[in-house]
N, C-alpha and C positions, 0 to 999 in steps of 0.2 A: 382414752391411753392408753398410745401404740405398744404396740406391742412385735416385734419380730422375732423371726428362729436366725441359728448361728448354726451353722455345722463346724465347728474344725475338722482339717484333714490335710490330717500329719500325710505323706506320702511314706516316709519309711515302718515298718513292726516292723519286730524283733520274729516273730510268729509268721511271720505271712509277711514277706516286703510286698508290700506296689498291691494291698487286698484289693484298694478301696477302687487303682481301675482294669480289676479282671470281670470278666465280662456275666451280666448276668443276664443269661436268656434275651442275650438283643441289645443293651445296653452296658454301663460298668455301673458302676455300685453306687458310687458316689455319686453318679448320673441318679440311678436309683429310688437314691435312699432324698433326696433336692425333693423331686417331683413327686414325691410322698408329702414328702411336709410340705409342699404350693399343696399341694389337691385337700388337706385336710384344712384349708381353710379358716384354722386356729389364728392367721400370722394377719399382719399387711405386710409385709416384708421378707422375703432369705434368702439367706446370706451361706454363702461358704467360703470360711475363711483357709486360711491353707501357704505354707513354707514350698510349692508344687511348682513351682509351673506347669508342667503336665498337664495335674485338676486340674488350675484354677482355668489354662488355653479346655479343657474338655468340658465346664462347664458353660461356658462361655460360649462353646460355638454350637451349646446346644441351648444358648438362650437366654443363661442361667447368670445370677446377679455372684461376681465370685473379689473377694478380697485377696489380695496380698498380702502378708507377715514380713514385713520390714523386718523385726527382730528374729533371731532366738528365743526361743519361746522352755521354760523349764516348764507349763501344764496348761490345757484348755483354757482356766478360770483364763490368765495372762493375756494368750490366744484369741481369745473376744475380749478382751476391757482392749487394745489396741485396736482391738480393728469398729469396734463402734464410740473408741473416743469420744468423734469428731458432732455422733452422731444424736437428731435429736429424736431421743426415743425411750419409754417408760419403762417397761418391766424387758428381757434377754431371753429366751429360751437354749440351753441350751441339748441342741438335738447332734448324738449320735453318728458320726461318717457312717460307720459299720451296721448298723440298722436300717435296714430299708424298709420290713416290715411297719409302720411308726405304728405305735399304738394310740390312735384318738383320744380315743377316753382319755386316757390319763396322762397326755398335755390337755388335753380342755381341765382339766381338777387341778394343776398344776397352777393355772392359772386366773381358775375361780379361786386360788386363794389370795389374790393380788383386787380381785374382784374385791374381793368379802369386806376387807385390812386396807377400812373410814379412819382408822389410827395408827397403818402405817408401822407398823406392830411388826411384819417382819420382812427381813431384809433376804431371805432366798428360802425359794420349795422347792421340796429333791422327793424322792417316794422312796417307797419301804416294801418289803413281804417278808409275809413270813414262816419260819419255817423250821420244821422240825427235824430233818435226822441227824442225824449224833455228821458226820463225818461232813456233811456242810458247813456245819452248823463250826466247828474249829477248821475250818481251810479255810490260809490267813487268804489265802484268793477270795474270800468272800468276802469283804467287807461287815459286817460290824457297829449297827446302830442302838443308842438308849434314849428312849423320849421321857421328859416329863407330865405331867396329867392334861398339859394344851397342845403337847404331838409336837413339841420345839424338842431337836436338839440337843441334849445334851455331850451326848462322848458320839465318836466315831475310831472303832479300834480293825484291826485285823486278829487282835486275840476274844475268845468267848467273850461277849459278857452279854451284860454281869455275870459274874463266876456263880455255878450254881453251890453254893457251898448246906445248902438249905434246902432242902425236894420239896417238893408237892408243894409248892405254893401262888401259884398259877404265873412263873415270868417265861414269859413271851420274848421269843427271841428272832432280832427281825434281821434281817440283810438288805443292807442301802442301794439302791439298784439310780447311780451314777449320772443320771438326768436330771437335770438344775434349771430354775425356773430362777432369773434372779433379779435384786431394783440395778435402775444402769447404775445409781450413787454408790452400790455395799460395791457392786462389778470393781469402776476405778478406787474405791477404796481400796479395796485389794489387792490392785496392780499398780500401788503407789507403799503397800504394807510389806516388812522382812518375814520370807520365810523364818519361821519360830524353832522350837526344839523339838511340838510335837508332832509337829508333819515335818518337818527330818525325819522324825526316827519311824515315823507310821507309814516315811512316803503318801499320806492326804493329805491333800488338797483344801479338800475341807477344812480340817483343821485348824487352816489361816481365820479360820470367817471366825469362830468358835474361840479361839485364843483372843483376837482382838476385838470382842460383840459381840459382835456379830448373830442374828435370831436369824434362824434353817425351821419352819416349818417342812415335815418331816408329812408324808402322805399314800396312804396303809395301800397298798393294791394292789391285785392278784397276778398281775402280769409280769409274762419272763420271760426279756427280752431276748431276740434274737442274733443277735453279734456274728457278722463273719470273722472268728482266726485264724482259723483253721480251713487249707480246703476242700477238709471233709465237714464243715462246714461250708460252706462253696455253695460245694454236694446240695447237701438240704438244703440250702432255702433256692439251686436250681429249684431241686422238687417240690418245692414249696408255693415258686412265682409260679410255675407248669401247674400246679394241681387250683393256683387260688385265680389261671385268666385261659 
């Protein structure tokens, strides 16, 4: 089974323009993320796929592997699918470009899903963590997921799901963490399928997979990702890097 990591890396960012090219203690954020993925030793190869000449040149100048997107893309899945279309791979793991502190254990759990899936019942695997605070549950920026008894996703939403009409029945709430591992075929199917109403309404690409019958296995984790979305996040990341090295 050949397993690769792909790091989609857009240059533009609404909240923090050019965040991936910011300095994180001597190297750019995207380079730190790339190196962390390589050093995890979980992948046969690691690639950055980008729409930016700056990011492409940055990775290549550091001895890394970069792919330039040919088309404009609406989602990370689309960008990754274009990049891997002609690669002979089995599993593609989407690593977030703005999260240089990679949680190796969580990524290993996603890979293990496919190693244990002898009957090929899983199309994608992704992460979720339990949330209990009402403000976190109700925040539409936090995507919630509900699962069946086998931990396959039933639905994702920015709304509160499930709605708690009856209290004290043991309902748990889970926030989706947007790190995915895909079978290559599921990714290529996504690339050829149209956006439907649920995805368009919620602005959640994972709903396209569900709308077309793909099975998403969710893995519970306690890991809280450290993404760099603001300048304040970058300052905290620098402090964390310095304390760990």
